[in-house]
N, C-alpha and C positions, 0 to 999 in steps of 0.2 A: 504493500500500500504506500509506504514512504517513497519507494522508487517511482511509482506511478505519479504521485503528487509532484515530485521533483521534475519529472519529464513534462508534465502538463504545464507547470509553471514556466519552464524554459520555452515550451512551445508557444505559450501566450506572449512571452516577451518577443520571440522571433516574429510572430504574426503581427504584433503591434507596430513593428518597424518596417513599413512597407517600402521604404526607399533605401534599404541597405545597399551599400556598394558591394561589388563582388568580394572585396577583401573582408568586409564586415560579415558577409554571408558565410565565408569560409571560417572566419573566427567564431561565429556563432555555432557552427556545426562542430568545430574543434572543441569548444568549451563543453557542449552537450556530451560529446563522446568521452572526453577526458574525465568528466564527472563520474563515469562508469568504468574508468580504467581502460577505455578503448583508445586506439591511436589511428592516425591517418596513414594510409598506405598509398604508394604510387605504383601503379601497375601498367608498365608499357606493353602495348600490343603492336601489331603491324601497322595499324592505321591511326590509332589514338593512344593517349595516355589516360587511363581511367583512375579514378580515385575510389578508395574503399576506406571504411572505418571498421576496425576489428579488434577483438580482445587479444591479449598476448597469445602467441602460438602455443598450442598444446604440446606437451613433452612428446618426444618421439615414441616413447613406450606407452603413450596413452592417446592413440589416434582417434579422431572423431569418426564415428561410423557414418553418420549422415550430416552433411553441412547444410545449414539453411542460409540461403543468400537472399537478402531483401533488396529489391531493385527499385530505384527512385523513379518518380514520375517525370513529366516533361520539364518541370521546373519553371523558371521565369523565361519561357520561350517567346512570349509576346508581351509588349507594353500596352498594346491596344489591339482591337480586332484587325487592324491593318498595318501596325508597326511592330516588326519583330524586335526582340531584345538583342543586345550585343553580347550578352553573357547569360546562359541558361541556368546558372547555379540557382537552386531553389531558395526562395525567401524562407520557406519552412520545410525542412527535409522530413516529410512525413514518414517515409520508409525507414529513416534512421530512428525516429521515435518508436516505430513498431519493432524494429530489430532489437532495440535496447530493452524491450519488454518480453523478449522471447524467453519462454519458461524453462524448457528442457533441451539439453544438447547445445551444440555450438552454432552460433549465428553470427553473420557478418553483414555489413551494408555495402552495396556497390552502387556508385553513382553512374549516371548515363554519360556517354561521350561528351566532352567539353564542359561538363559541370565541375566546379571546384578547380579547374585547370588555370594555370597562370604561366606567363613567360613561355619558354620553349615547350612546355607541356600542352600548349594549345595547338601544336602542330597538327595539321590535317583538319582543323576545325573551320567551318564556314557556316553562315546562317542557315543554309538548307539542312545542316546536320541536326538542328533542333526545331526545324519547321517541317518542310515537305518531306525530307528524308530522315525523319526521326526514327523510323523503323526500317531503315535500309539494311541490305544484306551485309554491308560493311560494319554497321553498328552492332548487328547481331553477332557477327563473327568476332568483333573486338570484345564484346561482352563475354562470349564463351571462352575466349583466350584468357581473359582476366579471371574468370571462374576457375579455369584450369590451375592458375597460379595459386588461387586461394585454397583449392582442394589439396594441392601439394603442400601448402604451408601447414595445413591441419591434418594431413594424412587421411583425408576422407575418401571413402569409396563410393558413397552415394550422395545424391544431391536433392534438396528440396528448394523450390523457387517460390518466392513471395514477391509479387509485383504490385506496386501502387500506381494507379492511373495509367499513364502511358508505359510505365514500367511493367504493367500487366501484359501489354502486347509483346514487349521484349522478352519477358519471362516465358510466354507461350511459344514464341518463335525460337528461343534458345532450346526449350524443352523438346520441340519437334525435331531438332537437329542433333540431339545427344542421345546416349543409350544408358545414362546413369541417373536419370531423373526419376524419383519415386513419388514425388508430390508436387503439384502445381496449385498455388493459391494466388488469387488476385483480390485486390481491395480497390473498388471503384475502377476496375481495369478496363481499358479500351481494347476489348478483344475482337472487335469487328470494325476496323477503321473506315471501311467503305460505307457501312451502315451509319457510322458516326458522322461522316462528312455529309451524307444525304440528310440525316436528321437535322443538322444545323445549317444546311444550305451553303456550305463552303466548298471551295475547290477540292478535288481529290488530292491525296497526299502522294504526288508523283515521286517515284523513287522509293516508296515504302512498301514493305510486305504486309500482308493481312493474315493474322493468325487463323482466321476462320477457314482459309484455304488449306490449312495444314491439319484438318480434323482427322484424317486417316492416320497420321503419325502421332496424334495426341490421344487417340481413343483408348489406348491401353494404360495411360497414366492416370493415377488417382488425382482428382481435381475437386476444388470447390471455389466458387466465385462470389464474393460479397459485393452487394450493390446497395447503396443508400436509398431508402424509399423516398427521400427528398432531393435526390441528385438530379439536377436538370442539365448537367454537362454530359456525363456518361450514364445514361439512363438504363432502366431495366430492359428497355427494348433493344439496346445495343448488346447486352449480355444474352438476351433471348435470340438475337440474330446469330450469334456465335454458337450457342447450344443447338439451334435448329439445324446446323450443318451436320450434326452427328446422327447416326441411326437412332430411331426412336428409343430403343432399349439401352442405349449407351450414352445418352446425353448427360453432360456433367451438371451437377447441381448448382443452381443459382440461389443464393440466400439473401433475401431482402433484410436490411438492417434498419430497424425503426429509428427515426430521428437523425439519421446520418445524411449529410449532403456530400458533395464531391470532396470538399476540403475539411469539413467540420467533424471533429470528435472521434476520429478513428483511433487515435492513441488511447483516448478515454475508454473506448469500447473494446479495445483489443484484448485485455485480460479475459473478458467473457467470451470473445469470439475464438480465442486461441485454441480451446479444446475442440472446436469444430474444425479448425484449420488443420490441427495435428491430433487426430483421435488416437 
């Protein structure tokens, strides 16, 4: 309970400061992670340098059986409906808040490409990487490469993926391309980007992949998808469009969460939802 209160207080401070500079946003996440003994990691891949927050590495003689990787949302991708941001580092790292509340086993947080990056670590980054190409093959490949490094760090053999918002799309796309994923969980996850762009009347995400197209490769992975009943961004219809691609008897469960919007209250609700996510 004390840990939950501390996280929620930190989240409230982060949310209140809506004009954080990128450096301030990095510092805010550093402070939140450090309060729980986690540290920032730099994970180079072929195309991007990704940022993770993680607890101290498990001793070699105590490997993690299953590593839970929490993937961040799209972050501050846009300043307005027509003006993209110049830095997608999230104002509030919701997936980090959730990762810090993980109850059993080893969990880590993984940011999306170009988030929390500075200086030379922004190599390969351009505005399309957090707008139209946010779910590109290159982003998915880089995420999977970073996950490989994290699994090696903890000696893990199996993988559970938890994705928030756009991180849900990336989690599903990564899961479809690996053979070690035993659990896929999304929180307000954009699992059907084509349905999402149609819903909002915005242009298609050219250069992005759509997880709904990968249903054949995902149908054997245990899944659950949480959707806020008051979420007007990634609505229950988007999750339903994803689930509808699966055969009738194999559709992944979609769990409506009372009182949740797209951004509000997921960390507060996570302790009660966690047993459903990891039964």
